DOTI-849525 format. One record per residue (C-alpha): chain; residue number from 0; y, z, x. Coordinates in pm, 1 decimal, m for minus. Layout:
! DOTI-849525
+------+-----+----------+----------+----------+
| unit | pos |        y |        z |        x |
+------+-----+----------+----------+----------+
|    A | NUM |        Y |        Z |        X |
...
+------+-----+----------+----------+----------+
***
This chain:
! DOTI-849525
+------+-----+----------+----------+----------+
| unit | pos |        y |        z |        x |
+------+-----+----------+----------+----------+
|    A |   0 |  m3749.7 |   2096.8 |   9717.4 |
|    A |   1 |  m3515.8 |   1809.7 |   9693.8 |
|    A |   2 |  m3600.7 |   1516.5 |   9449.9 |
|    A |   3 |  m3719.7 |   1196.2 |   9612.7 |
|    A |   4 |  m3517.3 |    880.3 |   9531.2 |
|    A |   5 |  m3663.7 |    531.2 |   9520.4 |
|    A |   6 |  m3423.2 |    294.9 |   9689.6 |
|    A |   7 |  m3538.9 |     11.5 |   9464.1 |
|    A |   8 |  m3449.7 |    207.9 |   9151.9 |
|    A |   9 |  m3099.2 |    264.9 |   9281.5 |
|    A |  10 |  m3058.4 |   m101.7 |   9351.8 |
|    A |  11 |  m3194.3 |   m196.8 |   9011.2 |
|    A |  12 |  m2946.6 |     31.3 |   8837.9 |
|    A |  13 |  m2663.3 |   m123.7 |   9031.0 |
|    A |  14 |  m2778.2 |   m476.1 |   8946.7 |
|    A |  15 |  m2803.6 |   m391.7 |   8575.6 |
|    A |  16 |  m2459.5 |   m235.1 |   8569.6 |
|    A |  17 |  m2317.9 |   m534.5 |   8748.9 |
|    A |  18 |  m2488.5 |   m774.3 |   8505.7 |
|    A |  19 |  m2354.8 |   m587.4 |   8202.2 |
|    A |  20 |  m2003.0 |   m598.2 |   8344.9 |
|    A |  21 |  m2020.2 |   m973.0 |   8412.9 |
|    A |  22 |  m2159.2 |  m1029.2 |   8066.6 |
|    A |  23 |  m1872.4 |   m836.8 |   7909.7 |
|    A |  24 |  m1608.2 |  m1008.4 |   8116.3 |
|    A |  25 |  m1747.7 |  m1363.6 |   8086.3 |
|    A |  26 |  m1558.1 |  m1576.3 |   7829.4 |
|    A |  27 |  m1762.6 |  m1699.6 |   7531.3 |
|    A |  28 |  m1766.2 |  m2073.9 |   7452.2 |
|    A |  29 |  m1698.4 |  m2159.3 |   7087.4 |
|    A |  30 |  m2004.0 |  m2382.4 |   7107.2 |
|    A |  31 |  m2217.7 |  m2092.2 |   7213.5 |
|    A |  32 |  m2098.5 |  m1865.9 |   6933.6 |
|    A |  33 |  m2374.2 |  m1771.2 |   6699.4 |
|    A |  34 |  m2648.7 |  m1895.8 |   6934.4 |
|    A |  35 |  m2928.2 |  m1659.0 |   7012.9 |
|    A |  36 |  m3124.8 |  m1894.3 |   7233.1 |
|    A |  37 |  m3085.3 |  m2209.1 |   7433.6 |
|    A |  38 |  m3410.8 |  m2345.5 |   7278.0 |
|    A |  39 |  m3393.4 |  m2579.1 |   6967.9 |
|    A |  40 |  m3426.5 |  m2392.8 |   6638.8 |
|    A |  41 |  m3767.6 |  m2457.4 |   6483.0 |
|    A |  42 |  m3751.2 |  m2402.4 |   6101.1 |
|    A |  43 |  m3993.8 |  m2514.7 |   5820.9 |
|    A |  44 |  m3709.5 |  m2562.3 |   5562.1 |
|    A |  45 |  m3612.3 |  m2916.9 |   5669.2 |
|    A |  46 |  m3971.3 |  m3036.4 |   5655.5 |
|    A |  47 |  m4014.6 |  m2879.5 |   5312.8 |
|    A |  48 |  m3705.9 |  m3056.8 |   5176.7 |
|    A |  49 |  m3825.2 |  m3387.7 |   5318.7 |
|    A |  50 |  m4164.8 |  m3348.4 |   5155.6 |
|    A |  51 |  m4007.3 |  m3256.2 |   4819.4 |
|    A |  52 |  m3780.7 |  m3563.1 |   4841.0 |
|    A |  53 |  m4072.8 |  m3795.9 |   4912.2 |
|    A |  54 |  m4280.6 |  m3648.4 |   4629.2 |
|    A |  55 |  m3985.5 |  m3680.5 |   4387.0 |
|    A |  56 |  m3934.5 |  m4043.9 |   4481.5 |
|    A |  57 |  m4303.0 |  m4118.4 |   4429.5 |
|    A |  58 |  m4297.0 |  m3946.1 |   4089.2 |
|    A |  59 |  m3989.3 |  m4146.1 |   3983.8 |
|    A |  60 |  m4153.4 |  m4469.1 |   4098.2 |
|    A |  61 |  m4468.5 |  m4385.9 |   3904.2 |
|    A |  62 |  m4264.0 |  m4309.1 |   3590.7 |
|    A |  63 |  m4076.2 |  m4638.3 |   3624.0 |
|    A |  64 |  m4400.7 |  m4833.6 |   3661.5 |
|    A |  65 |  m4557.0 |  m4648.9 |   3367.6 |
|    A |  66 |  m4242.8 |  m4714.5 |   3162.2 |
|    A |  67 |  m4257.0 |  m5086.0 |   3237.4 |
|    A |  68 |  m4626.0 |  m5100.1 |   3146.4 |
|    A |  69 |  m4566.1 |  m4909.9 |   2821.9 |
|    A |  70 |  m4270.5 |  m5138.0 |   2737.9 |
|    A |  71 |  m4482.4 |  m5448.4 |   2797.2 |
|    A |  72 |  m4767.5 |  m5310.4 |   2587.7 |
|    A |  73 |  m4537.3 |  m5206.9 |   2305.4 |
|    A |  74 |  m4382.2 |  m5554.1 |   2293.0 |
|    A |  75 |  m4707.8 |  m5745.3 |   2326.0 |
|    A |  76 |  m4814.2 |  m5900.5 |   1996.1 |
|    A |  77 |  m5188.3 |  m5872.0 |   1936.8 |
|    A |  78 |  m5424.1 |  m6059.9 |   1706.4 |
|    A |  79 |  m5417.7 |  m5751.0 |   1483.9 |
|    A |  80 |  m5039.4 |  m5781.9 |   1448.8 |
|    A |  81 |  m5073.2 |  m6149.3 |   1355.9 |
|    A |  82 |  m5352.5 |  m6070.6 |   1107.8 |
|    A |  83 |  m5137.4 |  m5809.1 |    935.2 |
|    A |  84 |  m4846.6 |  m6053.1 |    910.0 |
|    A |  85 |  m5076.3 |  m6329.0 |    782.0 |
|    A |  86 |  m5215.5 |  m6098.0 |    511.8 |
|    A |  87 |  m4863.2 |  m5993.3 |    414.1 |
|    A |  88 |  m4762.9 |  m6360.1 |    379.8 |
|    A |  89 |  m5063.9 |  m6428.8 |    156.0 |
|    A |  90 |  m4965.6 |  m6131.6 |    m61.7 |
|    A |  91 |  m4621.9 |  m6286.0 |    m96.3 |
|    A |  92 |  m4780.3 |  m6612.7 |   m211.5 |
|    A |  93 |  m4978.0 |  m6424.5 |   m476.1 |
|    A |  94 |  m4658.2 |  m6265.4 |   m604.9 |
|    A |  95 |  m4491.3 |  m6606.1 |   m622.1 |
|    A |  96 |  m4790.5 |  m6756.8 |   m805.9 |
|    A |  97 |  m4789.5 |  m6467.7 |  m1053.4 |
|    A |  98 |  m4425.6 |  m6539.9 |  m1128.1 |
|    A |  99 |  m4499.2 |  m6908.8 |  m1183.7 |
|    A | 100 |  m4753.0 |  m6800.8 |  m1442.7 |
|    A | 101 |  m4473.4 |  m6663.5 |  m1662.8 |
|    A | 102 |  m4401.8 |  m6932.5 |  m1919.1 |
|    A | 103 |  m4038.0 |  m6975.9 |  m2006.3 |
|    A | 104 |  m4108.4 |  m7264.2 |  m2242.5 |
|    A | 105 |  m4100.1 |  m7234.1 |  m2614.7 |
|    A | 106 |  m4405.4 |  m7143.7 |  m2822.4 |
|    A | 107 |  m4450.6 |  m7127.8 |  m3196.2 |
|    A | 108 |  m4424.8 |  m6747.1 |  m3212.8 |
|    A | 109 |  m4156.0 |  m6709.6 |  m2948.9 |
|    A | 110 |  m3855.3 |  m6498.7 |  m3044.9 |
|    A | 111 |  m3525.5 |  m6453.8 |  m2862.2 |
|    A | 112 |  m3620.1 |  m6094.3 |  m2774.5 |
|    A | 113 |  m3954.2 |  m6204.2 |  m2630.2 |
|    A | 114 |  m3785.8 |  m6473.4 |  m2427.0 |
|    A | 115 |  m3526.8 |  m6228.9 |  m2285.6 |
|    A | 116 |  m3815.1 |  m5998.6 |  m2193.8 |
|    A | 117 |  m3995.3 |  m6279.6 |  m2009.7 |
|    A | 118 |  m3680.5 |  m6369.8 |  m1816.3 |
|    A | 119 |  m3634.8 |  m6005.4 |  m1718.3 |
|    A | 120 |  m3995.2 |  m5989.0 |  m1596.9 |
|    A | 121 |  m3957.0 |  m6311.8 |  m1399.8 |
|    A | 122 |  m3639.2 |  m6184.0 |  m1231.6 |
|    A | 123 |  m3809.1 |  m5854.3 |  m1145.1 |
|    A | 124 |  m4095.1 |  m6038.0 |   m977.8 |
|    A | 125 |  m3853.5 |  m6253.1 |   m776.6 |
|    A | 126 |  m3684.8 |  m5932.3 |   m663.8 |
|    A | 127 |  m4028.3 |  m5797.6 |   m562.2 |
|    A | 128 |  m4096.1 |  m6114.8 |   m359.7 |
|    A | 129 |  m3757.1 |  m6089.1 |   m187.1 |
|    A | 130 |  m3839.0 |  m5729.8 |    m86.2 |
|    A | 131 |  m4184.3 |  m5829.1 |     44.4 |
|    A | 132 |  m4031.3 |  m6110.3 |    252.4 |
|    A | 133 |  m3777.0 |  m5868.8 |    402.1 |
|    A | 134 |  m4061.2 |  m5632.2 |    499.1 |
|    A | 135 |  m4255.6 |  m5920.3 |    654.6 |
|    A | 136 |  m3952.2 |  m5999.6 |    868.9 |
|    A | 137 |  m3969.6 |  m5649.7 |   1022.7 |
|    A | 138 |  m4333.3 |  m5684.0 |   1129.2 |
|    A | 139 |  m4414.3 |  m5706.1 |   1499.2 |
|    A | 140 |  m4573.0 |  m6051.9 |   1476.1 |
|    A | 141 |  m4242.4 |  m6183.4 |   1344.6 |
|    A | 142 |  m3987.1 |  m5979.3 |   1541.9 |
|    A | 143 |  m4154.7 |  m6005.4 |   1884.2 |
|    A | 144 |  m4255.8 |  m6373.2 |   1871.6 |
|    A | 145 |  m3971.9 |  m6624.4 |   1904.2 |
|    A | 146 |  m4163.2 |  m6914.6 |   1746.3 |
|    A | 147 |  m4286.6 |  m6695.5 |   1464.5 |
|    A | 148 |  m3932.9 |  m6565.2 |   1401.5 |
|    A | 149 |  m3791.5 |  m6918.1 |   1382.0 |
|    A | 150 |  m4055.5 |  m7025.3 |   1129.5 |
|    A | 151 |  m4002.5 |  m6706.6 |    928.2 |
|    A | 152 |  m3623.2 |  m6753.6 |    920.0 |
|    A | 153 |  m3668.3 |  m7109.6 |    792.3 |
|    A | 154 |  m3909.8 |  m6996.6 |    522.2 |
|    A | 155 |  m3684.0 |  m6708.8 |    416.3 |
|    A | 156 |  m3380.3 |  m6936.0 |    404.1 |
|    A | 157 |  m3562.5 |  m7193.6 |    190.0 |
|    A | 158 |  m3702.2 |  m6929.5 |    m43.5 |
|    A | 159 |  m3359.2 |  m6767.2 |    m80.5 |
|    A | 160 |  m3225.8 |  m7103.5 |   m200.7 |
|    A | 161 |  m3518.7 |  m7140.5 |   m439.3 |
|    A | 162 |  m3494.3 |  m6789.2 |   m583.1 |
|    A | 163 |  m3118.0 |  m6822.6 |   m620.7 |
|    A | 164 |  m3156.1 |  m7151.6 |   m807.8 |
|    A | 165 |  m3438.6 |  m7010.4 |  m1019.8 |
|    A | 166 |  m3233.6 |  m6710.2 |  m1127.2 |
|    A | 167 |  m2941.6 |  m6940.0 |  m1205.7 |
|    A | 168 |  m3164.0 |  m7160.0 |  m1424.1 |
|    A | 169 |  m3309.3 |  m6855.8 |  m1601.2 |
|    A | 170 |  m2962.6 |  m6719.1 |  m1674.8 |
|    A | 171 |  m2862.8 |  m7046.7 |  m1837.8 |
|    A | 172 |  m3189.8 |  m7089.6 |  m2023.7 |
|    A | 173 |  m3154.5 |  m6732.4 |  m2145.6 |
|    A | 174 |  m2849.2 |  m6854.3 |  m2337.5 |
|    A | 175 |  m2987.6 |  m7191.0 |  m2452.1 |
|    A | 176 |  m3344.9 |  m7114.3 |  m2559.1 |
|    A | 177 |  m3247.3 |  m6867.3 |  m2838.0 |
|    A | 178 |  m3042.5 |  m7152.0 |  m2993.9 |
|    A | 179 |  m3350.3 |  m7373.3 |  m3013.1 |
|    A | 180 |  m3563.0 |  m7087.5 |  m3142.4 |
|    A | 181 |  m3313.4 |  m7048.1 |  m3425.8 |
|    A | 182 |  m3316.8 |  m7422.9 |  m3489.2 |
|    A | 183 |  m3684.5 |  m7404.3 |  m3591.9 |
|    A | 184 |  m3612.7 |  m7190.4 |  m3893.9 |
|    A | 185 |  m3465.3 |  m7463.6 |  m4115.1 |
|    A | 186 |  m3797.1 |  m7647.2 |  m4082.7 |
|    A | 187 |  m4006.9 |  m7343.5 |  m4172.8 |
|    A | 188 |  m3848.0 |  m7262.6 |  m4505.9 |
|    A | 189 |  m4098.8 |  m7147.8 |  m4766.9 |
|    A | 190 |  m3881.9 |  m7221.1 |  m5068.7 |
|    A | 191 |  m3975.4 |  m7531.2 |  m5268.7 |
|    A | 192 |  m3803.9 |  m7841.7 |  m5139.0 |
|    A | 193 |  m3523.5 |  m7972.2 |  m5359.1 |
|    A | 194 |  m3438.4 |  m7635.1 |  m5517.1 |
|    A | 195 |  m3107.2 |  m7453.8 |  m5479.8 |
|    A | 196 |  m3287.3 |  m7173.7 |  m5291.1 |
|    A | 197 |  m3426.2 |  m7424.9 |  m5043.0 |
|    A | 198 |  m3085.6 |  m7575.6 |  m4963.9 |
|    A | 199 |  m2918.1 |  m7235.1 |  m4947.4 |
|    A | 200 |  m3181.0 |  m7110.6 |  m4702.2 |
|    A | 201 |  m3135.9 |  m7420.8 |  m4488.2 |
|    A | 202 |  m2760.0 |  m7363.8 |  m4489.8 |
|    A | 203 |  m2804.4 |  m7000.7 |  m4381.5 |
|    A | 204 |  m3047.7 |  m7102.1 |  m4107.0 |
|    A | 205 |  m2802.8 |  m7350.4 |  m3957.7 |
|    A | 206 |  m2524.4 |  m7093.6 |  m3987.5 |
|    A | 207 |  m2734.8 |  m6865.7 |  m3769.6 |
|    A | 208 |  m2768.1 |  m7145.3 |  m3512.8 |
|    A | 209 |  m2388.4 |  m7173.3 |  m3512.3 |
|    A | 210 |  m2348.6 |  m6799.5 |  m3448.9 |
|    A | 211 |  m2595.5 |  m6793.7 |  m3156.8 |
|    A | 212 |  m2450.2 |  m7109.1 |  m2999.5 |
|    A | 213 |  m2094.6 |  m6973.0 |  m3013.7 |
|    A | 214 |  m2204.2 |  m6647.6 |  m2848.2 |
|    A | 215 |  m2377.4 |  m6831.5 |  m2562.4 |
|    A | 216 |  m2213.1 |  m6771.5 |  m2224.7 |
|    A | 217 |  m2276.3 |  m7070.2 |  m1998.7 |
|    A | 218 |  m2137.8 |  m7033.4 |  m1646.4 |
|    A | 219 |  m2120.5 |  m7291.1 |  m1370.4 |
|    A | 220 |  m2232.0 |  m7588.8 |  m1580.3 |
|    A | 221 |  m1957.0 |  m7754.2 |  m1780.6 |
|    A | 222 |  m2183.3 |  m8030.0 |  m1914.6 |
|    A | 223 |  m2423.4 |  m7776.8 |  m2060.2 |
|    A | 224 |  m2138.4 |  m7562.6 |  m2194.9 |
|    A | 225 |  m1987.0 |  m7867.0 |  m2367.3 |
|    A | 226 |  m2327.2 |  m7963.8 |  m2508.6 |
|    A | 227 |  m2380.5 |  m7617.3 |  m2655.2 |
|    A | 228 |  m2031.3 |  m7626.8 |  m2808.1 |
|    A | 229 |  m2106.9 |  m7965.5 |  m2969.0 |
|    A | 230 |  m2438.8 |  m7829.8 |  m3092.0 |
|    A | 231 |  m2257.5 |  m7542.1 |  m3264.0 |
|    A | 232 |  m2018.0 |  m7786.5 |  m3432.2 |
|    A | 233 |  m2304.9 |  m8009.3 |  m3547.3 |
|    A | 234 |  m2497.7 |  m7710.9 |  m3683.8 |
|    A | 235 |  m2184.6 |  m7602.8 |  m3871.6 |
|    A | 236 |  m2163.4 |  m7948.3 |  m4029.9 |
|    A | 237 |  m2526.8 |  m7916.5 |  m4142.4 |
|    A | 238 |  m2466.4 |  m7566.1 |  m4281.7 |
|    A | 239 |  m2164.2 |  m7687.2 |  m4480.8 |
|    A | 240 |  m2353.0 |  m7987.6 |  m4616.9 |
|    A | 241 |  m2652.8 |  m7786.4 |  m4741.9 |
|    A | 242 |  m2425.1 |  m7519.3 |  m4886.9 |
|    A | 243 |  m2250.2 |  m7782.1 |  m5099.5 |
|    A | 244 |  m2584.8 |  m7912.8 |  m5218.2 |
|    A | 245 |  m2700.8 |  m7559.0 |  m5305.0 |
|    A | 246 |  m2377.2 |  m7496.9 |  m5497.9 |
|    A | 247 |  m2417.2 |  m7822.9 |  m5690.0 |
|    A | 248 |  m2109.9 |  m7977.2 |  m5533.2 |
|    A | 249 |  m2084.9 |  m8352.3 |  m5497.6 |
|    A | 250 |  m2181.0 |  m8477.8 |  m5153.6 |
|    A | 251 |  m2204.8 |  m8818.7 |  m4997.6 |
|    A | 252 |  m2502.3 |  m8928.3 |  m4794.6 |
|    A | 253 |  m2255.8 |  m9052.8 |  m4534.0 |
|    A | 254 |  m2156.7 |  m8687.8 |  m4475.7 |
|    A | 255 |  m2518.6 |  m8603.4 |  m4396.5 |
|    A | 256 |  m2548.2 |  m8911.8 |  m4175.4 |
|    A | 257 |  m2241.3 |  m8807.1 |  m3975.8 |
|    A | 258 |  m2376.7 |  m8453.2 |  m3934.1 |
|    A | 259 |  m2713.1 |  m8590.3 |  m3824.9 |
|    A | 260 |  m2555.8 |  m8821.1 |  m3563.8 |
|    A | 261 |  m2340.1 |  m8542.3 |  m3428.4 |
|    A | 262 |  m2634.7 |  m8304.6 |  m3404.9 |
|    A | 263 |  m2854.7 |  m8564.1 |  m3235.1 |
|    A | 264 |  m2587.1 |  m8641.3 |  m2975.7 |
|    A | 265 |  m2525.7 |  m8271.3 |  m2899.3 |
|    A | 266 |  m2899.4 |  m8202.6 |  m2875.3 |
|    A | 267 |  m2939.3 |  m8494.2 |  m2632.7 |
|    A | 268 |  m2654.9 |  m8361.4 |  m2413.7 |
|    A | 269 |  m2807.7 |  m8015.0 |  m2393.1 |
|    A | 270 |  m3157.3 |  m8141.7 |  m2316.5 |
|    A | 271 |  m3026.7 |  m8377.5 |  m2047.9 |
|    A | 272 |  m2838.1 |  m8092.7 |  m1882.3 |
|    A | 273 |  m3146.1 |  m7868.3 |  m1891.8 |
|    A | 274 |  m3362.6 |  m8139.9 |  m1732.8 |
|    A | 275 |  m3109.8 |  m8183.0 |  m1449.4 |
|    A | 276 |  m3096.0 |  m7809.5 |  m1403.4 |
|    A | 277 |  m3473.3 |  m7771.9 |  m1374.3 |
|    A | 278 |  m3496.6 |  m8078.4 |  m1147.3 |
|    A | 279 |  m3248.7 |  m7917.9 |   m908.6 |
|    A | 280 |  m3519.5 |  m7666.2 |   m819.6 |
|    A | 281 |  m3700.3 |  m7943.1 |   m635.5 |
|    A | 282 |  m3414.0 |  m7956.0 |   m384.2 |
|    A | 283 |  m3482.4 |  m7590.5 |   m301.1 |
|    A | 284 |  m3848.6 |  m7636.4 |   m209.0 |
|    A | 285 |  m3986.8 |  m7371.1 |     29.3 |
|    A | 286 |  m4348.2 |  m7500.3 |     39.3 |
|    A | 287 |  m4320.8 |  m7683.9 |    372.7 |
|    A | 288 |  m4163.4 |  m7386.4 |    553.1 |
|    A | 289 |  m4421.5 |  m7152.0 |    400.4 |
|    A | 290 |  m4711.2 |  m7371.6 |    516.0 |
|    A | 291 |  m4569.7 |  m7395.9 |    867.5 |
|    A | 292 |  m4543.3 |  m7016.6 |    903.4 |
|    A | 293 |  m4882.5 |  m6958.1 |    743.6 |
|    A | 294 |  m5053.6 |  m7208.0 |    974.9 |
|    A | 295 |  m4889.2 |  m7059.1 |   1284.9 |
|    A | 296 |  m4986.7 |  m6701.7 |   1199.0 |
|    A | 297 |  m5342.3 |  m6802.5 |   1116.3 |
|    A | 298 |  m5389.5 |  m6976.4 |   1453.7 |
|    A | 299 |  m5256.6 |  m6666.6 |   1629.3 |
|    A | 300 |  m5517.6 |  m6449.0 |   1458.9 |
|    A | 301 |  m5788.1 |  m6643.1 |   1642.0 |
|    A | 302 |  m5680.0 |  m6547.7 |   1996.2 |
|    A | 303 |  m5486.1 |  m6287.7 |   2193.1 |
+------+-----+----------+----------+----------+
***
């Protein structure tokens, strides 16, 4: 029995073959190369990138805002900061007052070694104050407040002048005071007045004054240096006079009178120079600048 053929199937086969041939022979446009469909390509990648970009931008913005807020907060000076600075300033005042309590004047039992020790202690305390002031300058209430910084700088500048002058005075007095300590000895002789031992001891005492005065190193004050030199010469004249008396040599009262006049003049020169030196400390007064800073800090402790 012969197989039945569907005319539509035959036609379909022909159409397919024809379509394949046309498709093979048809030139391909470079713009069509790689395309699989004429419909727009719908992919989730672009949307994902866009979302990530937006999120990143928001995160950056948040970090910037947070950074600004943190910066503002870190630089804001609070009442606590002012209170800490105010307390530190009061501690500095206590240190200064403690130093003022060190007496550099002469006392009946004062020795040269004791005086040198007192000067060393006074200098150490000034050094301690200088360090405390430097630390105060680093505190937030000073560094982050323009007005506070200006008042602090003025106080520090004035105190630097004062401490410099004070140390200069102490250095000079450290050379002068031992001379005057030695000058007491001739008046504290235990030997009976009028004896050879008495005059010899007075001569030796003044010779010691001469030695100390000659060893004194006075810097930056010619008037004081000249006065100390004259004092040494006058003390030498006294020592020579009493030595002659002790040795039974003939002496004239006029010799003693000359020595006395010379000693008095030299002593007056030294004392005058010392008074000028101490008075110069008044020109380096830090009290006003200290009060201004203290008052400002105290007011700031009362409010934010």
